[in-house]
C-alpha positions, 0 to 999 in steps of 0.5 A: 582827592575829589579832583584826583578822582575826576582827573582819573575818570577823564583819562579812563574815558579817552579811547587810547593812551596816545590821545590821553598823552596829547592832552596831558603832557606839555608837549607843544613844540613837537607833538608828533614825537609822542607816538614815536616816543611811546614806541621806543620806550616799550621797545626798551622796557617791558610792554606796558598794558593799555588802560583800556585792556578789557581783562583789567576790571579793577579801576585802581589797577588801571589808574596805577598802570596809566600813572606808571606809563606817564612817569616813564614817558616823562623821564624819557622826554627829560632825558632826550631834552638834555641831549638835543643833538642825539638822534633816535635809535630806532629806524623810521624816525624822522625828526621834526624840522620846521620849514622857514618859508620866508626866504622861499617866498622872497626867492620865488618872487625874485625869480618870477620878477626876473623872468617877467622882465624878459618877456616880449610883452608890453610894459603895461602887462609886465606891470600887472604881472609884477603886481601879482608877484607882490600879491603872491608874497602876502596871499594865502590859501586858494588865492596864492595857488591861483596867482602862482598857477597863472604866473607859471603859465605865463612864464612857461609859454614858448615866447621865444622858442621856435623851430628852424624855418630852414625848409627844403621843398625837395625834402618835403616832397620826398616825405609826402611821397613816402607817407602817401600814395597818389594825391598828386594835386593835393601834394602839389598844393601842400608843397606850394603852401610850404614854399610860401611859408619859407618865403614869407617867414610867417604863416600864409594868408589862409589855413589849409583845410583838408576835406575828404571822406573818412579813412582817406588819410587827412590827419596822417597827411597833416602829420606828414606836413609836420615831418616835411617841415621838420616841426613838431605837431599838436593835434586836438579833436574839435568834434563835439566842442560846444563851448567857446571857453574850450578855445579861449579858456575861462576867466580867472574870476571863476573857481577852477578856471583853466586856459583854453586848449590852444594856449594849453597845448602850445605850453605843452609843446614848447614851440611857438611855430609848430604844426597845429592840427584842428581835427574834425572842424566841421563837427564844432557846434554852431550855437551854444549857451556858453558861447559859439566855439566856431566864432572863437576859432575865428580869432585863432585862424584869422591872420588879421587877428591871431598875431595878438590872440588873447586867452581869457585866462591868460589875459595877455596877447600871444602871437599865433601867426607863426603857428601852422594851422591845418584843419580836417573835415569830412564835409565842408558845407557843415563849416560855418561860412565865416570860418570857411572864408578864413581857410583854403579848402583842399579836397582829397579825392577818394582812392581808386581801386588800384591805389587801394591795392597799392596802399594795402601792399605797401602800408596796411599789411605791415601796419596790421602785423605790427599792431597784432604782435606778428611782426616781432616774430617775422610772420608775414601775410601773403595777400595777392592783388586779386584777393585784395581786389576781391576784399575791396569789392565785397567787404568795403564801401568807402572812398578811404581805406579804413574798412580795408584796414579793418578787414586785413586786421581780422585776417591778422587776428586769425593768424595770431590765434593760430600761432598761439594755439599751436605754440608757434610764438618764436622766431625759429617757428616763423622762419620755418613757416612765415605764412602759417595761413594761406588766404584765397578767394575760395576760403576768404569767407571763412575768415571774413564772413559773408559778402557785405557789398556788391560790385555795383555799390563799390563803383558808386563810391570809389570808381 
């Protein structure tokens, strides 16, 4: 009798009936079914009040209700055990199915081993990877995930996948002229660069580094080179890079180690001869407590070493000689001398006034209309050459066209606001009045504000 009272008091101290059932019932094989079981029983029978019901003050009543619920659940479990193949009737039930991981481990290990034997790496590195496959079958926890992550990286790299080297210099010249106006000497050097690439079959001796003022079109010109050579492009910004691990990765002994940005982006791209754009290379830190990133780039860009570039995380040499690296910089003097000696500097001169007007009429206006949602309704922006010259002289002061693009974008914003306020956001309204606002030199200050520069400042910078 004393044991019975202690048993009942223990049950009453538990917060919920479900927790009591987990401790009482010998339900070790499928413990998660208990919650579903309780729900199904209450749907078929009358709802059984919880023993924690505050309205029930009498302890004997609460014990009786609890025993009634236990007996009901035990009967239901016995009935279901007699019919093991019968599925539960209520929706949302998912029967427990233990996962047999033995065959998964074996098949995964065999798949890894088969793919490793096909890699174009040395036999010593293959043996090291096969040893990791054996460790993968017995490893657990974080060690298992680290080994599997490393093997997946090795097998997902583009060891064999490459773009075709069938490059037509005439096609390349057409693409460059289509994307950029002027810069004839720069385009000529790029065409020569592509021709050498086609003759040699691998990367030329030096990497091109496009140097010029902000907004001159260095990055877009590098993308045009990718189009001209019919290759995909990869772009990373090196501005603010202050660690060599960003280039060469972390050693695998560290927790949370990852590969460097070179190997990681080649994995995402899926080709071993893409155009790799190293943007803002002059803004790489020269000194750092975590290693010199500029020195790490030497192994990437030096043609005597990049055929066996070794990422600290990958730990296997990877051939970067097929990758076409193109760097961009604003100031070549800020690039370290060792790194500058590995590249050929191609300086982009500032645009003349006539070139800026031509670029605005043929590229910038259409680009701005598209970005501001006006092109889809066929709205236009009529800016005369005289007005563009007025904007360039009084509202821009650079060798590129970035400030000019920003000024044109502000005019497009006024058109967009006018269209929305007057409910003209339809193609029919655009056909009736495709140019809702007329900009002239007399009213341009209303939209762009007061003049920012004078003609003398512009002559110093762009003429």
